[in-house]
C-alpha positions, 0 to 999 in steps of 0.5 A: 450894609446900610449906608449912613452919610450923616456919620462924621466920625469913622465908617460912614455905614453900619453892620450888625454883627450876628448876636448869636455868632460863636467867637469862631464863626466871628473870626471867619467873618473878620477873615473874609472882610479883611481878604475882601480888602486885600483883593480890592487893594491889590486890584486898585493897586494894578489899576494905578499902575497901569492907568495914564490918568487917576480919577481922584474922585473914584480912588478916594470912593475905593479908599473908603471901601477898603477902609470900610472892609477893614473896619469890619474885619477889626470889629469882627475880631474885637467881637471875638475876642470879647465873646472869648473873654466873657466865656473864659470868665464864666459868663 
C-alpha cells in the first residue's frame, strides 16, 4: 500500500488489485481485509474502555486505518462482483 496525502476525497492511499486474480481470490482477499478491520476495531475498543485518557490524534489515525481496511474489503468485493458478471455474460 502506498500512502497519498494529496487525496481529499475518500481514502488517502492506493492499492492495486491484481488483474489476474479470480473472483474467488478477490472474495478471499476481501474477507481478509474485513477481518483485519474487525480485529483492529475490537482492539481499539478494548484499549479505549481500559484507558484513563484518550489521545484523540492516535484515535483518529486508528479510525482512518479501520476505514482504509474496510475500503479495501469493499473494493475487492466490488471487483469480484464485476468479474463474476463479466464471466457470466460470456466475456
